[in-house]
C-alpha positions, 0 to 999 in steps of 0.5 A, spaced: 500 500 500 502 506 498 503 512 502 498 516 499 493 510 500 495 509 507 494 516 509 487 516 506 485 510 510 488 513 516 483 519 516 476 518 519 471 517 513 465 517 517 458 518 514 455 525 514 451 523 520 454 518 525 451 511 525 447 513 519 442 507 517 440 505 524 434 507 528 435 511 534 440 515 537 446 517 533 453 513 535 458 518 539 463 521 534 469 519 538 467 512 541 465 505 539 458 504 538 456 500 544 449 498 541 453 493 536 456 489 542 450 485 543 449 482 536 456 482 535 457 477 541 451 473 540 453 472 533 460 470 534 458 465 540 453 461 535 459 457 532 463 455 538 457 453 542 454 449 537 461 446 536 462 444 543 454 442 545 454 436 541 459 433 545 454 431 550 449 429 545 453 424 541 451 418 545 444 419 546 443 421 539 446 414 537 442 410 542 436 414 539 437 412 532 441 405 533 447 408 529 455 407 531 460 412 533 463 412 526 456 415 523 455 420 529 462 422 528 459 426 522 455 430 526 462 433 528 465 433 522 459 436 518 460 442 522 467 443 521 467 442 514 461 447 513 465 452 517 472 451 514 469 452 507 464 457 509 468 462 514 472 465 508 466 465 503 461 468 508 467 473 510 468 475 503 460 476 502 461 481 508 466 485 505 462 485 498 455 486 501 456 489 508 456 486 515 448 487 516 445 483 510 450 477 512 449 477 519 441 477 518 442 471 513 446 467 518 441 468 523 435 465 518 440 459 517 441 458 524 434 458 525 432 454 520 437 449 522 434 449 529 428 447 526 430 441 522 434 438 527 429 439 532 424 435 527 429 430 524 426 423 523 433 420 522 441 421 522 441 424 515 437 430 517 441 431 523 447 431 519 444 436 514 442 440 520 449 441 522 451 443 515 446 448 515 448 450 522 455 451 520 454 455 514 449 459 518 454 461 524 459 463 519 457 470 519 458 472 526 465 473 527 467 476 520 461 481 521 464 483 528 471 484 525 468 488 520 464 492 524 470 493 529 474 496 523 469 500 521 468 503 528 475 504 528 475 508 521 469 512 523 472 514 530 479 515 528 481 511 533 486 505 533 484 498 535 479 498 540 482 493 545 476 493 550 472 490 544 477 485 541 478 483 548 470 482 550 470 478 543 475 473 545 473 472 552 466 471 550 468 465 545 472 462 550 467 463 556 462 459 551 468 453 550 467 452 558 459 452 558 458 449 552 458 442 554 455 444 561 449 447 557 448 441 553 447 437 559 442 441 562 438 441 555 438 434 555 436 433 562 430 438 560 428 436 553 432 430 551 438 431 545 433 434 540 434 440 545 441 441 543 438 443 536 432 447 538 436 452 542 438 455 536 431 457 534 431 462 540 438 464 538 437 465 531 430 469 533 435 473 538 440 475 532 435 477 527 432 482 532 438 485 534 441 485 527 435 488 525 435 493 530 442 495 532 446 493 526 447 499 521 445 499 514 451 503 512 458 503 515 464 507 515 467 502 510 462 503 505 466 508 501 471 503 499 467 497 498 466 494 491 461 491 488 464 487 482 461 480 480 462 475 485 467 469 483 463 463 483 469 459 480 474 461 485 469 459 491 467 452 488 475 451 487 476 453 494 471 449 496 473 443 493 480 444 495 478 444 502 473 439 502 478 434 499 484 436 504 479 435 510 476 429 508 483 426 508 486 429 514 480 426 518 481 419 516 489 418 514 489 412 510 494 410 504 488 408 500 485 415 501 491 419 498 488 420 492 484 425 496 490 429 497 492 429 490 485 432 488 486 437 494 493 439 491 490 439 484 484 443 486 489 448 489 493 449 483 487 450 479 484 455 484 491 459 484 491 460 477 484 462 477 484 467 482 491 470 479 486 471 472 480 473 476 478 481 475 475 481 482 478 474 485 474 471 491 481 470 495 486 475 492 492 471 492 497 476 490 495 480 496 496 474 501 502 472 498 505 479 499 502 480 506 507 475 509 505 477 516 498 475 515 500 469 512 504 468 519 498 469 523 494 464 519 500 459 520 500 461 528 493 460 529 493 453 525 499 450 530 496 453 536 490 450 535 493 443 533 496 443 540 490 446 544 485 441 541 490 435 542 490 437 549 483 438 550 480 432 547 487 427 547 488 429 555 481 429 556 480 422 554 486 420 557 484 422 564 478 417 563 481 411 560 489 412 562 488 416 569 481 412 571 477 418 573 470 419 572 467 423 566 465 429 572 472 429 575 475 429 568 471 435 567 473 439 573 480 437 572 479 441 565 476 447 568 482 451 570 484 450 563 478 455 560 478 459 567 486 461 566 485 463 559 479 467 560 482 471 566 489 472 562 485 475 556 481 479 561 487 482 564 492 483 558 486 485 553 487 492 554 495 492 553 497 492 545 503 488 545 502 482 540 509 480 540 510 479 547 504 475 548 505 470 542 512 469 545 510 468 552 504 464 550 508 460 545 514 458 550 509 457 556 505 452 551 512 448 549 513 448 557 506 445 558 507 440 552 514 437 555 511 436 562 505 432 559 511 427 557 512 426 565 504 424 567 502 417 568 497 413 571 499 415 578 500 422 577 497 426 583 490 430 581 493 436 584 499 436 579 494 435 573 490 441 576 497 445 575 498 442 568 491 445 566 492 451 569 499 452 566 496 450 559 490 455 560 495 461 560 498 461 553 491 459 550 488 466 553 494 470 550 495 466 543 487 467 541 487 474 543 494 476 540 492 472 533 486 476 533 489 483 534 494 481 529 489 480 524 486 486 525 492 490 524 495 486 518 488 485 514 486 489 508 481 493 510 477 492 504 477 484 506 477 484 513 471 479 513 475 474 508 481 475 513 477 473 519 474 467 516 480 465 513 483 465 521 477 461 523 478 456 517 486 455 519 484 454 526 479 448 524 484 445 520 489 445 526 483 442 530 482 436 524 490 435 524 489 434 532 483 430 531 487 425 526 493 425 531 489 423 537 486 417 533 493 415 530 496 416 537 491 412 541 488 407 537 482 403 541 484 406 548 487 413 550 493 409 554 499 413 557 504 411 552 499 414 547 498 420 550 506 421 550 506 420 543 501 425 542 505 430 547 511 429 542 506 431 536 504 437 541 511 439 543 513 439 535 507 444 534 509 448 540 516 449 537 514 451 530 509 456 534 515 459 537 519 459 531 514 462 527 513 468 532 521 469 533 522 469 526 516 475 524 520 481 526 513 485 523 510 483 530 514 488 534 511 494 530 503 492 532 504 494 539 506 501 537 500 506 539 500 510 533 498 505 528 492 507 524 486 503 523 487 503 516 494 500 516 495 494 513 502 490 514 
């Protein structure tokens, strides 16, 4: 970006009437519009709550339809696949048509998915509901990041640290209460209640989005409405679909999926280089190494966090012999520490320091995981989960803040969607690694094998952070909201 462009983007370009296009009082010209918080937070939690709530519903669903675990697993995979493909797609649509429209469409899809899942006569209908749900819940996070960027442009302020922190803490909190909420819903209304909860959530998003979200934002002056790149979307979806299916079932017989993913990726790159208005501008991303570094850090960080969350949890029950409720209690410090750390450090602008400290602490936690065994005292397990929770709070917030600064303002929705896509890729890699390490049961030797994979991923995270010298500049308060790395 040229100096003239940077200067243009650094100046607030607010609409003639602040908050134009929204009913009610005008937004303060120099402060973040607090009326946006409720729809932003609610929209952003739809995806993580549906990712975690299904965990406690798999067993009763399998019993209801007489389905094996291999089939009910598609209820998890369907959401991952739809979300991984849908996040950057919906993010690009947010960039093109604005956050309000896509937020409302996502709310409708979430509502429809809730109805389908509640009335589903068979497992196939539930899988379809999860696919619709995956696409419907994609809009919340890209819309929120776009609104935050637009408010930064309107007010002329740097990144609103308090709002970014609230967004990160909200999604982390949902990771804590998701399974618990699912258990309560099942106790009250059976497993169908875990789908039915999306009906009131969808309605609430529709109402809040309609009332609170602006019809026009401060980014509209730079938004383009060129022809949508359908071919690019299809090739991108084919690439991710083949890659994710291969990662979810790592077998030599399925190597053709990996070959297909590579071929589709090549075709996608060629297409995007030739497109007038590409779905994902590979020239911009290829020239924005700091943003690519953030995507890479998000991927390896999620490999470690999901491997610990699911692998360590399984071992607590199989290898350590704890009950399901006791294992859940051991995990509470993991989320509690992450929330506390995010809250305490959220207003501090340092990105590189958070990533370095978080990466090192995560590496230490993975190494300590190699020392646990069936006789490890429970208080030591509590200490370990607390230690691992600290870097998770630092890393999630730091990567989100880094993306806010590094993304092209006109494509911040697509960039936010891609950040979630890379995070889900990490989750799927972690799931495949756990399956390969454990086999039939989560034994202590299997946990140690998984821990070595986590050590390597954490070391890569530290190396990527130390090698990225651009991160130091993100902590400077003089950055303007329109700057891109």
